[in-house]
Each structure stands twice: as structure tokens, then as C-alpha cells.
C-alpha positions in Angstrom: 91.5 87.1 122.5 93.9 90.1 122.6 93.1 92.6 119.8 96.2 94.9 120.1 99.5 94.8 121.9 101.9 97.5 123.0 103.8 99.1 120.2 106.9 101.3 119.9 107.7 103.6 117.1 111.4 103.6 116.3 111.4 105.4 113.0 110.3 108.9 111.9 108.6 107.5 108.8 107.8 103.8 109.5 107.0 101.5 106.6 106.6 98.2 108.5 105.4 96.7 111.7 107.4 93.9 113.2 106.9 91.5 116.1 110.0 90.0 117.6 109.5 86.4 118.9 112.5 84.6 120.3 112.9 81.1 118.8 110.3 81.6 116.1 111.0 79.3 113.1 111.1 80.8 109.6 108.3 78.5 108.4 106.0 79.5 111.3 107.0 83.2 110.8 106.0 83.0 107.2 102.6 81.6 107.9 102.0 84.2 110.6 103.1 87.0 108.3 100.9 85.9 105.4 97.9 85.6 107.8 98.7 89.1 109.2 98.7 90.6 105.7 95.4 89.0 104.8 93.8 90.3 108.0 95.2 93.8 107.4 93.9 93.9 103.8 90.5 92.9 105.1 90.2 95.6 107.7 92.0 98.6 106.2 90.0 101.4 104.5 89.9 100.8 100.7 88.9 102.9 97.7 90.6 101.3 94.7 92.3 98.6 96.9 95.7 99.4 95.4 97.4 100.1 98.7 95.9 96.9 100.3 97.2 94.9 97.3 100.7 96.3 97.9 101.0 95.1 101.5 103.7 92.5 101.8 104.6 89.9 104.5 107.9 90.2 106.3 109.3 87.2 108.1 112.5 85.4 109.1 113.9 83.6 112.1 112.6 85.2 115.2 110.3 87.8 113.7 107.3 88.5 111.4 105.3 91.5 110.3 103.9 93.6 107.5 105.5 96.1 105.0 103.5 98.8 103.2 104.5 100.7 100.1 102.3 103.8 100.5 103.3 106.3 103.3 99.6 107.2 104.0 98.9 103.7 105.2 100.5 104.6 108.5 98.2 107.6 108.9 95.2 105.5 108.0 96.2 103.2 110.7 97.2 105.7 113.4 94.8 108.5 112.5 95.5 112.3 112.1 94.1 115.3 114.0 91.8 117.7 112.2 93.6 120.5 110.5 93.0 123.4 108.0 94.6 122.5 104.7 96.4 125.7 104.1 98.8 124.1 101.7 96.0 123.9 99.2 95.6 127.7 98.8 95.5 128.8 95.2 95.4 125.2 93.8 92.8 123.4 91.8 92.0 120.1 93.7 90.7 116.9 92.0 88.1 115.3 94.3 86.3 112.0 94.1 82.8 112.4 95.5 79.9 109.9 96.0 77.3 110.0 93.3 74.6 107.3 94.2 71.8 109.1 92.3 73.8 110.0 89.2 73.2 113.8 89.6 76.8 114.7 89.2 77.1 112.4 86.2 74.1 114.1 84.5 75.8 117.5 85.1 79.0 116.4 83.4 78.6 113.2 81.3 82.3 113.4 80.4 83.5 113.3 84.0 85.5 110.2 85.1 83.6 107.7 87.1 84.9 104.9 89.3 83.5 102.2 91.6 85.2 101.7 94.9 86.0 98.3 96.4 83.0 98.8 98.7 80.7 99.3 95.7 80.2 103.1 95.9 80.0 105.0 92.6 82.1 108.2 92.6 82.7 111.0 90.1 85.8 113.1 89.7 85.2 116.8 90.1 87.5 119.8 90.5 87.4 122.6 93.1 89.7 125.6 93.4 90.9 126.8 96.8 91.3 130.6 96.7 94.5 132.3 98.0 94.7 133.2 101.7 92.8 136.4 102.4 91.2 136.5 98.9 87.7 138.0 98.7 84.7 137.7 96.4 83.0 141.0 95.3 79.8 140.8 93.4 78.3 143.8 91.6 74.8 144.7 90.5 72.8 147.8 89.5 70.4 149.9 91.4 67.1 151.3 90.0 69.0 154.1 88.2 71.3 151.7 86.5 74.3 152.6 88.7 76.8 149.9 89.4 76.8 149.0 93.1 78.4 146.3 95.3 75.9 143.6 96.1 78.1 141.5 98.3 81.7 141.4 99.5 82.9 138.4 101.4 85.9 136.0 101.9 86.5 133.6 99.1 86.7 129.9 99.7 90.3 129.8 100.9 91.7 127.5 103.6 90.7 129.0 106.9 88.1 131.4 105.5 84.8 131.7 107.5 82.7 128.7 106.6 79.0 127.8 106.7 77.4 126.5 109.9 77.1 122.8 109.0 75.2 121.6 112.1 73.0 123.1 114.9 71.4 121.6 118.0 67.9 120.2 117.4 65.0 122.3 118.6 62.6 121.5 121.3 61.5 118.9 122.4 64.5 117.0 121.1 67.2 119.4 122.3 70.0 117.7 124.2 70.3 118.3 127.9 72.4 121.4 128.6 72.0 122.7 125.0 69.9 125.3 123.3 67.9 124.7 120.1 69.6 126.3 117.2 73.0 126.5 119.0 76.0 125.7 116.8 76.7 122.0 117.4 80.0 120.8 118.7 82.3 119.7 115.8 81.3 122.5 113.5 84.7 124.2 113.0 83.3 127.1 110.9 86.2 127.4 108.5 86.6 126.2 104.9 89.0 123.5 103.6 89.1 121.9 107.0 90.2 118.2 107.1 88.0 116.4 109.7 90.9 114.1 110.7 91.0 110.4 110.8 90.2 108.2 113.8 92.9 105.7 114.6 92.1 102.1 113.5 95.2 100.2 114.5 94.4 97.5 111.9 98.1 96.8 111.4 98.7 96.1 115.1 95.5 94.2 115.3 96.4 92.0 112.3 99.9 91.1 113.6 98.5 90.5 117.1 95.7 88.2 115.9 98.1 86.3 113.6 100.4 85.6 116.5 97.6 84.1 118.5 96.3 82.0 115.6 99.7 80.3 115.4 100.1 79.8 119.2 102.5 82.7 119.6 102.3 84.8 122.8 101.9 88.4 121.5 104.7 90.7 122.5 105.5 94.4 121.7 105.4 95.4 118.1 107.7 97.9 116.5 106.9 100.5 113.9 110.1 100.9 112.0 111.9 101.2 108.6 114.5 99.2 106.8 117.1 100.0 109.5 115.1 98.2 112.2 117.6 95.4 112.8 120.4 97.9 113.6 118.1 99.9 115.8 116.9 96.9 117.8 120.4 95.5 118.2 121.7 98.8 119.6 119.0 99.0 122.3 
């Protein structure tokens, strides 16, 4: 069974995915669209499940597809490259973090807690990203009681030097061509770095599968916006 089909993006900020099927009846289109939405909801990443609940079927004579309300659904579907989050500089950022053991809750009993659709318990914390170029200077006193600089280093601003998160395993488990203790691939070494999102193509997959379930030969799908009819008619 075909899992994805060729797709074409014809809008800068798409909010729907459409498959054009010549001669498709409105009733069959409705059934296929409803099945596509159910499949996309099942496969898309979910925290609260709100975005999944807002997916809606699109259908009519000769077409069917899925509409989404939240712009980030497209990026969840197609992925994004890793990038340094420089736009967060100087801001206090709310973050939901996993707390399976309850350690974070014990530190702050008043913190907000939620349970994701997948069953994970998370706690809301806040972290401040320093301004670009900001440094942290810590002072202490020497034996004579004089004030001295203990350390001076970059603050935790987007792009600041980061900690080494992973190294190659030592002998005898070192990978071929690597050295034990060597910085492992994927360690970017800077702070406030978004790791990126791998493309999942759950929208394309849902529409393609729905077509096959209803005996429709899958054709190209279009990532588009509300002007999709005019765009396709002008091609």
C-alpha cells in the first residue's frame, strides 16, 4: 500500500492539504476526508491534543483533504532544521518539562502540572535567556579578605558556548574511526539551540491512505490555502 504521494506546495503559509480526484462524488469525498482526519489525528504529535481536535475535513465534488487551524501543524508535519533561538534573547521562557519522579513538583509545589495525551506528567518552569553577549561574573574573597573575581564566563544567551552534552564511548566500545572521549556528532556546543524536527508527513500519509481505503487511485496532493481553487484553475 502506498504510504505517501507526490506533493506540491502552492502557498507560502499552507493551512490545508488537498487531493484532486476527477469525477469524485461529494459523498465519497466526505467519507475519505473524515477518514483522513481520523488518521492524521492518530499519527500527529500531541501534547494537549488541542491541535489534533481542531483538524477539519475538507471535501466537495472532485476533491477531499484536511484543514488545520494552527500554523505549527505544517512544521510538525514537514519538520524544521536545527537553529539557534536568537529571538529569545532577554526573554523569560515558560517551559513544560517531564517530571516522572516528581522532583520538580517537590521543588515548587505551586507549579502548574499537566498530563499529556500520551500520559506524561509535566511541570511548568521558567528560564531566562540572557541578552546576546552578556556575561556572568562571580566574585569571592581571598585569604586576606580582598574581593576577587572567581569566574567570568558567557551567560546563557542564545548562541553562547554550551556544555558538551555527549562524547564518544571509551574503549572497548568506541565506534570505528572514532576516539574515546571525542565530542560526539550532534553536539552543537551552543546554548538555546533548537534540535529541529524530523519530517513526519502524517498529513500526506493520512490523505493517501484514505484515498486507497475508498478505492481512489492516489494522485498528487497540494499544500495550499483558501485561494487554492483560483491557483489550480490558473495553472
